[in-house]
N, C-alpha and C positions, 0 to 999 in steps of 0.2 A: 504494500500500500504506500502511495506517495505521502510524504511527510505533511504536506499542506492538507491533503484529504484526511489524514489521521487527526489533525488538529480540529478540522471542521466537524468531523463526525463525533469527536469527543466533546463537542459543545463549547470549545474555547472561543471560536470566532468563525466568520465566514471563510471560505477557501481563499478568496482574494485577499482578505485581511491577513490570513495565515502566511501567504506568500510575502507580504510586506514585513511581517514579524521575522520571518526566516532571513530575508535580505538584511534586516537590521541587526542580525546576530543575537536574537533574543531566545533562540531555540537550541537545545542541545540533545544529542542522541548518544546514550551511553557515556555521558560526560564530555563529549566532543561537540564544540560549537559548529552548527551547520548553517552555511550561507548559500548553499546551492539548491535551487529549485528542482523538484523532481526526485530528490533523494528518497530511496526506498527504505521503509522500516517494517519490521515484523512486530505487530501489536502484541503477540504472545511472548516475544523474547526481548525486544529492545526497550530501554528506559528512556522516555522522552520527557524533557522538562521545558517549561515555558516560564521565563523570568525566574528560573531557579526552582520552580515548584513542579513536582512530578505531575504529569498528565495521565489520568486514568484512561485506558483504552476504551473504545466503544464496546459496550456489553455484548457478549456472544455466549452467555452462560447456557450450557447444555444445547448449544446450537440454535437457541431461540433469538428472536429479534424484539427489542424494546425501544419504543420511540415516543418522544414528547412533541406535540404540535401545538402551536398557538393558532387556534381556529379564528378566522375572521367572520364577521357577520355575513349571513347569506349562504354559508357553507353548511351542508347537511351532514350530520354525524352518522353516516351509514355506509355500507359497502356498495350499494347499488340503488339508484333512483333515477328514473327517466326525467330528462329535461331539468336536471339539477346539478349543481356543482357539489361533489361529495368530498369528504375528508381525504379519501385516498388519492384524489387528484393533486393534493399538495405534496404527496410523498412518492416520488417516482423511483421506486425500488422494485426489484424482482420478486422479493418475498411477499407472500400473501398474509397481510396482517389485518387485525380486526380492532375496532374501537372498543375501549372499556367503558361501558355505559353510554349515555347520550348527553349531548349539550345542544339545546334547541337552536334552530336556524338563526334566530335573532340574537343569540347570545355569543359571546366571544371568550377566548381564553384556552386554558389547558385541556388537551385531549390526549390520552394515552392510547397507543396502538401496540399490539403484540400478537404473536402467533403461539404464545404459551397458554394453552387452554386452561391448565390448572390455576395459574396466576390470574387469568382473565376471570374465571368463575369466583375466585376468592375476593378479588377487588370489587366485583359486581354485586356480591351478596351482602345485604345489610347486617347479617348475623356476625360478620367479622369486624364490624365497627371501624372501618376505614374512614378517615375524615376527608371531607371535601370542603374547601374554603372558597368563598365567593366575595367579590366586592360588588355592591349594588348601589345604583343611583336611582332615585325615584323622581317622578314628574313633579310632585308637590312635596313640601317639607314633611319628613317622616316624624311622627309623634313618638315620645318616649313610651306611651301606652301601647303603641303598635309594636315597637321593638320588644317589649316585655311579653306581649301576646305570642309573637313568633318564637321567642326563646322558650316559652312554657309549653308550646305545642298547640295546634289549633286543628279543627276539623276541616278537611278539604276532600271532596269527592267521597264523603261518608266515612273517612278514615282520619284518625287523629295523628298528626305528625309527632315524631319523637322530639324530645327536648333538644334545643340547639344553643350554641354560644353566639350571642349577637352583641356587636360593639358599634356604637355610633362613631363615624369618622367626619361627618359634616352635617349641615342642616338637612340635606337631602340624601346623605349617603351613610351606608353602614356595611360592616363585614359580618358574614354569617358562616358558621361552621356546622355542617350537617354530617350525620352518620347514616343517612338514607338518601334515596334519590327517586322520589315519586315524580310522575310525569309533570313537568313544568311547575314543580313544587314551590319554588321561591316566588315565581310570578303569581301563582294562585294565593299564596299566603299574603303577599303585599296587596293583592286585590281584595282580600277579605277585610283589610284595614281601611278600605275606601280610597286607596292610593293606586298608583300604577308604576311599573318598572320602566325606567328610561334606558338604563344600561345595566347589563348583568355580565360579569366577567369572572370566570373560574381561575383562581391563582394557585391552587394547590390541590393535589390528590395524594392522600397518605403522606409519604415523605418527599414526593416530587413537587418542586416549586416551579412556577412558570418563569420566574426570574426575569432576565433581560431578553428572553427569546422574542424576536419581533413577530408581529402578526403575519400569518401566512408562511412562517418558517418552521423548520423542524430540526430535531437533533436526536442522536442515539442516547439512551440513558447510559450512565457510567456503570461499571461493575459494582461500585459501592452502592449506588442507588438501587440496582437490581437486587443486591444482597439484602438490603433493608426491606424492600418490598416483600421478599420471600419470608422474612422474619415476622 
């Protein structure tokens, strides 16, 4: 694998930016500074460092693929849908991967893709208590009473939602951490308070954070991230 591709797939930066870092002498392989583009590295054998910090290679645990995507608005989180732009359109790889859960078409943020069926099921099932964190902006100022109601749980579609952690971040904004994922749950909860969601962004799933990943971009999870997911 080319060094610039290794850095990009490890989530350090884009491939073009990686090339600039290499030319600037900021990357070493097995302790040797590399300034030649196209240098080949073996992710399983070579030690790559960027600015002196070891770079974890793209995760390939047990031969499976694990990917984080920053989904833009208008993209559908499914593997196939006619006349629609789907999440897989953003990830041009040969492996057949599947989204973990759903993020509705009008929402943005973190989506995980994998071909690891066991992990997919574990992350998707609410009994395993994996957290999902969202940043929400509402059309009208959100009342403290409404935030408390969402935190305590409320009935939507005949079912009471589980307790959630809710934190105000502005007059119209809040963060919410869920351990379940009912269909359009946050939008329906906000609707029950007499308000409406203006922007909904998922920023974390379990231990995987969206971080600085730009909209429409993707990266492989690191080995350490995959290890924590399996724990």
